[in-house]
C-alpha positions as CSV (number, residue, x, y, z in Angstrom):
1,M,11.5,29.1,6.8
2,R,7.8,29.6,6.9
3,L,5.6,27.6,4.6
4,V,2.9,29.7,2.9
5,P,-0.2,27.8,2.0
6,S,-1.2,27.8,-1.7
7,P,-4.2,29.9,-2.5
8,A,-5.5,27.1,-4.8
9,V,-5.2,23.7,-3.2
10,P,-6.3,21.0,-5.7
11,D,-9.0,18.5,-5.0
12,Y,-7.0,15.3,-5.2
13,R,-10.1,13.1,-5.3
14,Q,-11.3,14.8,-8.4
15,L,-7.8,14.6,-9.9
16,C,-7.7,10.8,-9.2
17,S,-11.1,10.4,-10.8
18,K,-10.0,12.2,-13.9
19,L,-6.7,10.4,-14.2
20,Q,-8.1,6.9,-13.4
21,Q,-11.1,5.9,-15.4
22,L,-13.2,3.8,-13.1
23,R,-14.0,1.2,-15.8
24,L,-13.6,-2.5,-16.2
25,D,-13.1,-3.7,-19.8
26,A,-14.7,-6.9,-21.0
27,A,-11.2,-8.3,-21.6
28,H,-10.7,-8.3,-17.8
29,M,-14.0,-9.8,-16.8
30,S,-14.5,-13.2,-15.3
31,C,-17.5,-15.4,-16.1
32,A,-18.7,-19.0,-15.8
33,W,-18.7,-21.1,-18.9
34,L,-16.1,-19.0,-20.8
35,N,-15.1,-21.8,-23.2
36,D,-15.9,-20.5,-26.7
37,Q,-19.0,-22.7,-26.8
38,Y,-21.3,-21.0,-24.3
39,L,-19.4,-17.7,-23.8
40,S,-16.5,-16.3,-25.7
41,L,-14.2,-13.2,-25.7
42,Q,-14.0,-11.8,-29.2
43,E,-12.6,-8.7,-30.9
44,T,-15.4,-6.7,-32.5
45,R,-15.4,-3.6,-34.6
46,D,-18.2,-1.9,-32.8
47,S,-17.2,-2.5,-29.2
48,P,-17.2,0.6,-27.0
49,A,-14.4,-0.9,-24.8
50,G,-10.9,0.4,-25.1
51,S,-9.6,-3.0,-26.0
52,G,-12.0,-3.5,-28.8
53,M,-13.2,-6.7,-27.2
54,A,-16.6,-7.9,-26.2
55,L,-17.8,-10.8,-24.1
56,L,-20.3,-12.8,-26.2
57,L,-23.0,-15.0,-24.8
58,N,-24.1,-17.7,-27.3
59,S,-26.4,-19.7,-25.0
60,V,-26.3,-20.7,-21.3
61,W,-28.5,-21.5,-18.4
62,W,-26.2,-20.2,-15.5
63,L,-25.2,-16.6,-16.3
64,D,-22.6,-15.0,-14.0
65,V,-20.2,-12.2,-15.2
66,S,-18.1,-10.4,-12.6
67,G,-15.0,-8.3,-12.0
68,S,-13.5,-5.7,-9.7
69,I,-12.3,-2.1,-9.9
70,P,-9.5,-1.3,-7.4
71,G,-8.6,2.0,-5.8
72,V,-12.1,3.6,-6.0
73,P,-12.0,7.0,-4.1
74,P,-14.8,7.9,-1.6
75,G,-17.9,9.3,-3.4
76,S,-21.1,8.2,-5.0
77,Y,-21.1,6.4,-8.3
78,K,-23.7,5.2,-10.8
79,V,-23.1,1.6,-11.8
80,S,-23.4,1.3,-15.6
81,W,-23.0,-1.9,-17.6
82,V,-22.5,-1.3,-21.3
83,M,-24.2,-4.2,-23.0
84,D,-25.9,-5.3,-26.2
85,V,-29.3,-6.8,-25.4
86,T,-31.0,-5.8,-28.6
87,H,-31.7,-9.4,-29.7
88,A,-31.2,-11.0,-26.4
89,H,-33.3,-13.8,-25.0
90,L,-33.1,-12.4,-21.5
91,D,-35.7,-10.3,-19.7
92,K,-34.0,-9.4,-16.4
93,L,-30.7,-9.3,-14.6
94,T,-29.4,-9.0,-11.1
95,L,-26.6,-6.4,-10.7
96,T,-24.5,-6.5,-7.6
97,A,-22.0,-4.0,-6.3
98,E,-19.8,-4.5,-3.2
99,A,-17.3,-2.1,-1.8
100,V,-14.5,-3.7,0.2
101,P,-12.3,-1.2,2.0
102,V,-8.6,-1.2,1.1
103,H,-7.5,-1.4,4.7
104,A,-9.2,-4.8,5.1
105,K,-6.9,-6.3,2.6
106,H,-3.9,-4.7,4.3
107,Q,-5.0,-6.3,7.6
108,Q,-5.3,-9.6,5.9
109,Q,-1.8,-9.4,4.5
110,Q,-0.3,-8.4,7.8
111,Q,-2.0,-11.3,9.5
112,Q,-0.8,-13.7,6.9
113,D,2.8,-12.4,7.2
114,G,2.6,-12.9,11.0
115,A,1.2,-16.4,10.6
116,E,4.1,-17.7,8.4
117,P,6.6,-18.4,11.2
118,A,4.0,-20.2,13.2
119,A,3.2,-22.4,10.3
120,S,6.6,-24.1,10.6
121,A,6.4,-24.7,14.3
122,A,4.7,-27.6,16.3
123,T,1.1,-28.7,15.9
124,S,-0.2,-26.1,18.4
125,A,1.4,-23.4,16.4
126,A,-0.1,-24.8,13.2
127,A,-3.5,-24.7,14.8
128,A,-3.0,-21.1,15.7
129,S,-1.9,-20.3,12.2
130,E,-5.1,-21.8,10.9
131,A,-7.1,-19.6,13.2
132,V,-5.3,-16.6,12.0
133,A,-5.9,-17.5,8.4
134,A,-9.6,-18.0,9.1
135,Q,-9.8,-14.6,10.7
136,A,-7.9,-13.2,7.7
137,D,-10.4,-14.7,5.3
138,K,-13.2,-13.2,7.4
139,Q,-11.5,-9.7,7.1
140,Q,-11.0,-10.2,3.4
141,G,-14.7,-10.8,3.0
142,K,-15.6,-7.7,5.0
143,V,-18.0,-5.6,2.8
144,E,-18.5,-2.0,3.7
145,V,-21.6,-1.6,1.5
146,Q,-23.5,-3.8,-0.8
147,Q,-26.2,-2.9,-3.4
148,R,-28.3,-5.1,-5.5
149,W,-30.6,-4.1,-8.4
150,R,-32.8,-6.0,-10.8
151,P,-33.3,-3.8,-13.9
152,A,-35.8,-4.8,-16.6
153,L,-34.5,-4.9,-20.1
154,Q,-37.6,-4.8,-22.4
155,R,-37.7,-0.9,-22.6
156,L,-34.0,-0.7,-23.4
157,Q,-34.4,-3.4,-26.1
158,Q,-37.2,-1.3,-27.7
159,Q,-35.1,1.9,-27.5
160,C,-32.1,0.3,-29.2
161,R,-34.2,-1.2,-32.0
162,M,-36.0,2.1,-32.7
163,Q,-32.8,4.0,-32.8
164,G,-30.8,1.4,-34.7
165,A,-28.3,1.1,-32.0
166,A,-26.6,-2.1,-30.7
167,W,-25.2,-1.0,-27.3
168,G,-27.1,0.2,-24.3
169,V,-26.4,1.2,-20.7
170,V,-27.9,-1.1,-18.1
171,S,-27.8,0.9,-14.9
172,G,-28.2,-0.6,-11.4
173,G,-28.3,2.7,-9.5
174,V,-26.0,4.5,-7.1
175,L,-23.3,3.0,-5.0
176,S,-21.9,5.2,-2.1
177,V,-18.3,4.6,-1.0
178,S,-17.0,6.2,2.2
179,E,-13.3,5.2,1.9
180,Y,-10.9,3.9,-0.7
181,S,-12.2,0.5,-1.7
182,T,-12.1,-2.3,-4.3
183,V,-15.5,-2.4,-5.8
184,Q,-16.6,-5.9,-6.9
185,L,-19.3,-6.0,-9.6
186,R,-21.5,-8.8,-10.8
187,C,-24.1,-9.3,-13.6
188,S,-26.0,-12.5,-13.3
189,N,-29.2,-14.4,-13.9
190,T,-29.2,-18.0,-12.5
191,D,-32.9,-18.9,-12.8
192,S,-34.1,-21.8,-15.0
193,T,-34.6,-19.7,-18.1
194,F,-32.5,-20.0,-21.2
195,K,-30.3,-17.0,-22.1
196,Q,-28.9,-16.1,-25.5
197,N,-27.4,-13.3,-27.7
198,V,-26.0,-10.9,-25.1
199,R,-22.7,-8.9,-25.4
200,W,-20.8,-7.1,-22.7
201,A,-18.3,-4.3,-23.5
202,M,-17.5,-2.8,-20.1
203,V,-18.8,-1.7,-16.7
204,E,-18.3,1.8,-15.4
205,L,-18.5,3.7,-12.1
206,V,-19.7,7.1,-13.1
207,P,-19.3,9.8,-10.4
208,V,-22.6,11.5,-9.4
209,K,-23.2,14.6,-7.3
210,L,-25.5,14.7,-4.3
211,Q,-28.4,16.2,-6.2
212,Q,-28.0,13.7,-9.0
213,Q,-27.9,10.9,-6.5
214,H,-31.2,12.0,-5.0
215,Q,-32.8,12.2,-8.5
216,Q,-31.4,8.7,-9.4
217,Q,-33.2,7.2,-6.4
218,L,-36.6,8.6,-7.2
219,P,-38.9,5.7,-8.3
220,H,-40.0,7.3,-11.6
221,V,-36.3,8.0,-12.5
222,A,-35.1,4.5,-11.4
223,S,-37.4,2.8,-14.0
224,H,-35.8,4.9,-16.9
225,R,-32.1,4.6,-15.9
226,N,-31.4,2.3,-18.9
227,R,-30.6,4.2,-22.1
228,V,-29.0,3.8,-25.5
229,W,-25.2,4.0,-25.2
230,R,-23.5,6.9,-27.0
231,P,-19.8,7.8,-27.3
232,P,-18.8,10.3,-24.5
233,A,-18.3,13.3,-26.8
234,Q,-21.7,12.7,-28.5
235,H,-23.5,12.2,-25.2
236,A,-21.9,15.3,-23.7
237,G,-23.1,17.3,-26.7
238,R,-26.6,16.2,-26.1
239,Q,-26.4,17.1,-22.5
240,G,-25.3,20.6,-23.4
């Protein structure tokens, strides 16, 4: 029997992107000082997150919010943090995105599995196991690409106040991923200034095309990436 190729072969990357929303909800973020005194996770009526939760910063010196999105297909993505900075005592942030290829984690697991029998042997075998574990840790930390941005927030604060909106999009820029990866994301500010009154709803990886990627990297566009957040349907209507 001869197989006849289909005249319309689906683009599985696009299908995966549509089926899997590349989004990390506030309910699944990690952060320093999450103890209900400095930072707390609360259910809020206006949160854009699917869980209806928001991460609320009361006051802190060391600000570090992070999380990861697994199974990110190859492509270019705009890193967008949906935050409420309208009344924040915070003038700048450092946004970091790291893509760790999936195969690096598989290699780590295989090396760990191979090291288990050696761990129960003599001292020399134990030393070899430690060496394998050290190499596995090195493989786990292998980062294919890393991007860091420091967006200013004053313009976004003004826009939100003028439009009576609470939530804004703090955009870091474009991250390019060449193979299936876990993307590790971080939003931080660890200088000596006091931070207050910030909320996080989610962080998204929004697919961008090559032309859009070039436009996003232009200096005059990069300074205006931040914008007032709008529900997807409303935002799409404005685009059209």
